[in-house]
Wavefront OBJ file of the C-alpha trace (Angstrom):
o trace
v -3.798 10.617 9.559
v -0.937 8.900 9.776
v 1.166 7.362 6.478
v 3.316 4.576 7.251
v 5.686 2.416 4.367
v 5.628 -1.408 4.322
v 7.939 -3.643 2.133
v 5.813 -6.382 0.010
v 8.212 -9.167 -1.724
v 5.472 -10.610 -3.705
v 2.971 -9.246 -6.255
v -0.614 -9.007 -6.074
v -0.929 -10.061 -2.442
v -3.070 -6.844 -1.390
v -4.247 -3.789 -3.804
v -4.968 -0.139 -3.046
v -8.224 0.594 -1.321
v -7.686 -2.763 0.832
v -8.505 -2.413 4.691
v -5.417 -4.228 6.503
v -4.738 -5.561 9.773
v -1.417 -4.960 11.396
v 0.383 -6.766 14.177
v 3.070 -5.042 16.528
v 6.626 -6.630 17.553
v 9.245 -5.242 19.709
v 12.746 -4.912 19.636
v 15.004 -3.411 22.342
v 14.919 0.061 21.012
v 12.096 -0.094 18.294
v 8.894 -1.342 17.023
v 8.034 -3.016 13.758
v 4.990 -3.901 12.048
v 3.574 -6.710 9.883
v 0.473 -6.646 7.592
v -1.331 -9.854 8.278
v -1.101 -12.633 7.380
v 2.520 -11.815 6.791
v 2.054 -9.557 3.669
v 4.435 -7.006 4.220
v 6.540 -5.498 7.203
v 7.587 -2.106 8.111
v 10.772 -0.609 8.935
v 11.883 -0.408 12.460
v 9.915 2.316 14.115
v 11.468 4.424 17.041
v 9.845 3.819 20.555
v 8.322 7.230 20.909
v 6.605 7.023 17.376
v 4.354 3.779 18.259
v 1.409 2.976 16.253
v -1.935 3.435 18.254
v -4.340 2.058 15.263
v -4.175 -1.731 14.456
v -6.052 -1.177 11.138
v -5.288 1.070 8.109
v -5.980 1.252 4.214
v -3.566 0.965 1.584
v -3.494 4.012 -0.389
v -0.469 3.419 -2.841
v 1.452 0.497 -4.209
v 4.758 1.225 -5.710
v 6.722 -1.269 -7.530
v 10.464 -1.244 -7.413
v 13.141 -3.442 -8.997
v 13.211 -6.247 -5.818
v 9.947 -5.515 -4.101
v 6.642 -3.390 -3.741
v 6.103 -0.802 -1.530
v 2.873 -0.122 0.204
v 1.654 3.122 1.902
v -0.751 2.452 4.375
v -2.939 5.445 5.950
v -3.930 4.912 9.541
v -6.561 7.009 11.734
v -4.287 9.017 14.414
l 1 2 3 4 5 6 7 8 9 10 11 12 13 14 15 16 17 18 19 20 21 22 23 24 25 26 27 28 29 30 31 32 33 34 35 36 37 38 39 40 41 42 43 44 45 46 47 48 49 50 51 52 53 54 55 56 57 58 59 60 61 62 63 64 65 66 67 68 69 70 71 72 73 74 75 76
């Protein structure tokens, strides 16, 4: 199991227990991932920590003052 955090800026787009699809984007020295359809985005991930799975399950939604942070579990 691998846990990854995503930032979501609007409320109630997904909830705990939802199965989500992610797409991968590349930068010169890292990867980033987006929960589709453009619900939330990950931080930049180093090249050697590339995500292998493209489907995950939301295990936690944590609100903050400015956004919501999703913890997504991937089978890896």
